[in-house]
DSSP file (Angstrom, degrees, kcal/mol; ACC not computed):
  #  RESIDUE AA STRUCTURE BP1 BP2  ACC     N-H-->O    O-->H-N    N-H-->O    O-->H-N    TCO  KAPPA ALPHA  PHI   PSI    X-CA   Y-CA   Z-CA
    1    1 A X              0   0    0      0, 0.0    51,-0.1     0, 0.0     2,-0.1   0.000 360.0 360.0 360.0 138.8   64.5  -34.3  -46.6
    2    2 A X        -     0   0    0     49,-0.1    49,-2.3    50,-0.1     2,-0.3  -0.144 360.0-109.2-101.8-165.5   67.3  -35.9  -48.6
    3    3 A X  E     -A   50   0A   0     47,-0.3     2,-0.4    -2,-0.1    47,-0.2  -0.923  13.5-140.5-129.0 154.4   70.8  -37.1  -47.9
    4    4 A X  E     -A   49   0A   0     45,-3.3    45,-2.1    -2,-0.3     2,-0.5  -0.964  20.0-130.8-114.7 132.3   74.3  -35.9  -49.0
    5    5 A X  E     +A   48   0A   0     -2,-0.4    43,-0.2    43,-0.2     3,-0.1  -0.713  24.9 177.4 -82.7 120.9   77.0  -38.4  -49.8
    6    6 A X  E     -     0   0A   0     41,-3.4     2,-0.3    -2,-0.5    -1,-0.2   0.834  66.2  -7.4 -89.1 -37.9   80.3  -37.6  -48.0
    7    7 A X  E     -A   47   0A   0     40,-1.1    40,-2.7     2,-0.0     2,-0.4  -0.988  57.1-144.1-159.3 152.2   82.4  -40.5  -49.2
    8    8 A X  E     -A   46   0A   0     -2,-0.3     2,-0.4    38,-0.2    38,-0.2  -0.985  14.2-172.3-126.3 136.3   82.1  -43.8  -51.2
    9    9 A X  E     -A   45   0A   0     36,-2.9    36,-3.2    -2,-0.4     4,-0.1  -0.990  29.8-110.0-129.3 137.0   83.9  -47.0  -50.5
   10   10 A X  E     -A   44   0A   0     -2,-0.4     3,-0.4    34,-0.2    34,-0.2  -0.314  22.3-130.3 -62.2 147.9   84.0  -50.2  -52.6
   11   11 A X  S    S+     0   0    0     32,-1.9     2,-0.5     1,-0.2    -1,-0.1   0.628  94.3  79.6 -76.5 -13.7   82.2  -53.1  -51.0
   12   12 A X        +     0   0    0     31,-0.3    -1,-0.2     3,-0.0     3,-0.1  -0.139  60.6 150.3 -89.0  40.4   85.2  -55.5  -51.6
   13   13 A X        -     0   0    0     -2,-0.5     3,-0.1    -3,-0.4     4,-0.1  -0.341  57.0 -87.0 -67.0 152.2   87.3  -54.4  -48.7
   14   14 A X    >   -     0   0    0      1,-0.1     3,-2.3     2,-0.1    -1,-0.1  -0.212  59.3 -79.0 -56.7 151.7   89.6  -57.0  -47.2
   15   15 A X  T 3  S+     0   0    0      1,-0.3    -1,-0.1    -3,-0.1     3,-0.1  -0.279 120.3  18.2 -54.1 129.1   88.1  -59.3  -44.5
   16   16 A X  T 3  S+     0   0    0      1,-0.3     2,-0.5    -3,-0.1    -1,-0.3   0.407  99.7 115.1  87.6  -1.4   88.0  -57.5  -41.1
   17   17 A X    <   +     0   0    0     -3,-2.3    -1,-0.3    -4,-0.1     2,-0.1  -0.888  35.8 175.3-104.4 130.3   88.3  -54.1  -42.7
   18   18 A X     >  +     0   0    0     -2,-0.5     4,-2.3     1,-0.1     5,-0.2  -0.533   9.5 162.7-129.7  65.1   85.4  -51.6  -42.4
   19   19 A X  H  > S+     0   0    0      1,-0.2     4,-2.5     2,-0.2     5,-0.2   0.844  76.1  51.2 -59.0 -36.8   86.7  -48.4  -44.0
   20   20 A X  H  > S+     0   0    0      2,-0.2     4,-2.5     1,-0.2    -1,-0.2   0.921 112.0  46.3 -66.7 -42.7   83.2  -46.9  -44.4
   21   21 A X  H  > S+     0   0    0      2,-0.2     4,-2.3     1,-0.2    -2,-0.2   0.882 112.7  50.5 -65.1 -38.4   82.2  -47.5  -40.8
   22   22 A X  H  X S+     0   0    0     -4,-2.3     4,-1.9     2,-0.2    -2,-0.2   0.910 111.6  47.7 -67.1 -41.7   85.5  -46.1  -39.6
   23   23 A X  H  X S+     0   0    0     -4,-2.5     4,-2.1     2,-0.2    -2,-0.2   0.928 112.4  49.2 -63.7 -44.2   85.1  -42.9  -41.7
   24   24 A X  H  X S+     0   0    0     -4,-2.5     4,-2.6     1,-0.2    10,-0.3   0.894 108.7  53.8 -63.4 -40.0   81.5  -42.5  -40.5
   25   25 A X  H  X S+     0   0    0     -4,-2.3     4,-2.1     2,-0.2    -1,-0.2   0.894 108.3  49.8 -60.9 -40.8   82.7  -43.0  -36.8
   26   26 A X  H  X S+     0   0    0     -4,-1.9     4,-1.0     2,-0.2    -1,-0.2   0.911 111.2  48.6 -65.3 -39.9   85.3  -40.2  -37.3
   27   27 A X  H  <>S+     0   0    0     -4,-2.1     5,-2.4     1,-0.2     3,-0.5   0.911 110.7  50.7 -65.1 -40.4   82.6  -37.9  -38.7
   28   28 A X  H ><5S+     0   0    0     -4,-2.6     3,-1.6     1,-0.2    -1,-0.2   0.873 105.8  56.3 -65.1 -36.0   80.3  -38.7  -35.8
   29   29 A X  H 3<5S+     0   0    0     -4,-2.1    -1,-0.2     1,-0.3    -2,-0.2   0.769 105.3  52.5 -64.7 -24.6   83.1  -37.9  -33.4
   30   30 A X  T 3<5S-     0   0    0     -4,-1.0    -1,-0.3    -3,-0.5    -2,-0.2   0.403 129.2 -98.9 -90.0   2.0   83.3  -34.5  -35.0
   31   31 A X  T < 5S+     0   0    0     -3,-1.6     2,-0.4     1,-0.3    -3,-0.2   0.486  81.0 130.2  97.6   3.9   79.5  -34.0  -34.5
   32   32 A X      < -     0   0    0     -5,-2.4     2,-2.1    -6,-0.1    -1,-0.3  -0.758  62.1-128.4 -90.7 137.7   78.2  -34.9  -37.9
   33   33 A X        +     0   0    0     -2,-0.4    17,-0.3    17,-0.1     2,-0.2  -0.408  45.5 173.3 -81.6  65.1   75.3  -37.4  -37.9
   34   34 A X        -     0   0    0     -2,-2.1     2,-0.3   -10,-0.3    15,-0.2  -0.488   9.0-179.7 -79.1 142.2   77.0  -39.7  -40.5
   35   35 A X  E     -B   48   0A   0     13,-2.4    13,-2.9    -2,-0.2     2,-0.5  -0.956  23.5-125.6-136.5 156.0   75.6  -43.1  -41.4
   36   36 A X  E     +B   47   0A   0     -2,-0.3     2,-0.3    11,-0.2    11,-0.2  -0.903  29.0 174.8-106.4 130.4   76.6  -45.9  -43.7
   37   37 A X  E     -B   46   0A   0      9,-2.5     9,-3.3    -2,-0.5     2,-0.5  -0.899  28.6-119.9-128.0 158.8   74.3  -47.2  -46.4
   38   38 A X  E     -B   45   0A   0     -2,-0.3     2,-0.8     7,-0.2     7,-0.2  -0.865  13.1-155.5-101.9 130.6   74.8  -49.8  -49.2
   39   39 A X  E  >> -B   44   0A   0      5,-3.3     5,-1.6    -2,-0.5     4,-1.1  -0.889   8.5-170.3-102.1 102.0   74.3  -48.7  -52.8
   40   40 A X  T  45S+     0   0    0     -2,-0.8    -1,-0.2     1,-0.2     3,-0.1   0.838  80.1  58.6 -64.5 -35.7   73.5  -51.9  -54.6
   41   41 A X  T  45S+     0   0    0      1,-0.2    -1,-0.2    -3,-0.1    -2,-0.0   0.882 118.5  30.1 -64.6 -39.5   73.7  -50.5  -58.1
   42   42 A X  T  45S-     0   0    0     -3,-0.3    -1,-0.2     2,-0.2    -2,-0.2   0.462 102.9-128.3 -98.9  -3.2   77.4  -49.4  -57.6
   43   43 A X  T  <5 +     0   0    0     -4,-1.1   -32,-1.9     1,-0.2     2,-0.3   0.959  68.8 122.5  52.4  53.9   78.2  -52.2  -55.1
   44   44 A X  E   < -AB  10  39A   0     -5,-1.6    -5,-3.3   -34,-0.2     2,-0.5  -0.974  65.3-121.4-142.1 154.3   79.6  -49.6  -52.7
   45   45 A X  E     -AB   9  38A   0    -36,-3.2   -36,-2.9    -2,-0.3     2,-0.4  -0.838  29.1-156.6 -93.6 134.8   79.1  -48.3  -49.2
   46   46 A X  E     -AB   8  37A   0     -9,-3.3    -9,-2.5    -2,-0.5     2,-0.7  -0.912  10.8-145.4-113.5 139.0   78.2  -44.7  -48.9
   47   47 A X  E     +AB   7  36A   0    -40,-2.7   -41,-3.4    -2,-0.4   -40,-1.1  -0.912  33.8 179.9 -98.9 116.8   78.7  -42.4  -45.9
   48   48 A X  E     -AB   5  35A   0    -13,-2.9   -13,-2.4    -2,-0.7     2,-0.3  -0.814  21.9-168.4-122.4 157.6   75.8  -40.1  -45.8
   49   49 A X  E     -A    4   0A   0    -45,-2.1   -45,-3.3    -2,-0.3   -15,-0.1  -0.947  44.5 -85.5-133.6 156.2   74.5  -37.2  -43.7
   50   50 A X  E     -A    3   0A   0    -17,-0.3   -47,-0.3    -2,-0.3     2,-0.3  -0.402  50.3-120.5 -60.2 138.0   71.1  -35.5  -43.8
   51   51 A X        -     0   0    0    -49,-2.3     2,-0.2    -2,-0.1   -49,-0.1  -0.588  19.2-131.8 -82.3 143.0   71.1  -32.7  -46.5
   52   52 A X    >   -     0   0    0     -2,-0.3     3,-1.8     1,-0.1   -50,-0.1  -0.584  24.0-112.1 -85.9 155.8   70.4  -29.2  -45.5
   53   53 A X  T 3  S+     0   0    0      1,-0.3    -1,-0.1    -2,-0.2    -2,-0.0   0.822 117.1  52.8 -58.4 -34.0   67.8  -27.2  -47.5
   54   54 A X  T 3         0   0    0      1,-0.2    -1,-0.3     0, 0.0    -3,-0.0   0.417 360.0 360.0 -84.1  -0.3   70.5  -24.9  -48.8
   55   55 A X    <         0   0    0     -3,-1.8    -1,-0.2   -51,-0.0    -2,-0.1   0.443 360.0 360.0 -84.6 360.0   72.7  -27.8  -50.2
């Protein structure tokens, strides 16, 4: 099973700012199993959810 990227955030956010984590928390509050992962190649944080077979 793969993952689907919901949103991408640059890793250079201001100190004390966690936009990817905040976005993922909002998605989890809505019932989506969102998680934050780091994409080293693009130097960005990705908010992902498990992909469904039909996606």
